[in-house]
N, C-alpha and C positions, 0 to 999 in steps of 0.2 A: 533395392537398393541395396545393399552387403553393408557390413561393420564396415570393410576398409574403404566403404564411399564417405563415412562421417567423421566431422570432426569435434572435436571437443572448445567449449569454451565456456569461461568463466565469466559470469555477472561482474559488471564494475561496480566498485560501492560508490554508495551517492548518501548521501543525508537527507532523510526526506520527515516534514512533519506529518505526525499522527495523532488521531484522538479515539480512545476508545470508547464505542457508543454504548448507552442503556439503554437505548431504544428503536423502533425499525427506523429506518432513514431512506430516502431517494437520492439521488446523486446525479446531475445530470453530465454526460461524460461524450466525446468525439463518437462513441458508440454506439449511444442512445441514453435512455435514462436507468441507471442499476441500483439494485435494491440493496440497501444491508440489512443487515438481522440484529438484534439483538447481541452481542459479545465483536460485532463485527469491528473493525477498525477504519475510519474516514482517514485518507491516505492524501494530501495534497504532494504533488511531486517536482521535481525541480524550477518546470514551467510555470508552475499552479496549477497544475491538471487535477483533477480530486476523483478517485475511486475509492472503492469499499475492499474490505479486503477482512477474508474468514482471518480471525482468533489464529487457529491451528498453521497456519502458513503465514502469518505475521511474525509469531515466536519460533518459526523456523528462519526466517530471511533477514529478521532487525532485532537488534539489542539496544539497547537505552542509551543514548549522551546523556541529555539535559531534558530538563523541563525548563520553559517559559512563561514569562508570565504574561497573559493574555495582552498589554504593552509594549511588550518588544517581540511579541509574531509579529 
């Protein structure tokens, strides 16, 4: 594959729900059980799917919009 065979794409902006985790955790995903570490984020996507995300990746991809109360989630 050469550079001329490649195309560039930008991810579509979506709104997700996320919570920073302060203890290790596991979450069942379509790919199987995934482990998150202290400081990772637990993301809930647009279809209700959940997955862990490293803090450094989260900070590069997402920005804070607003906080919701547990009753509003």
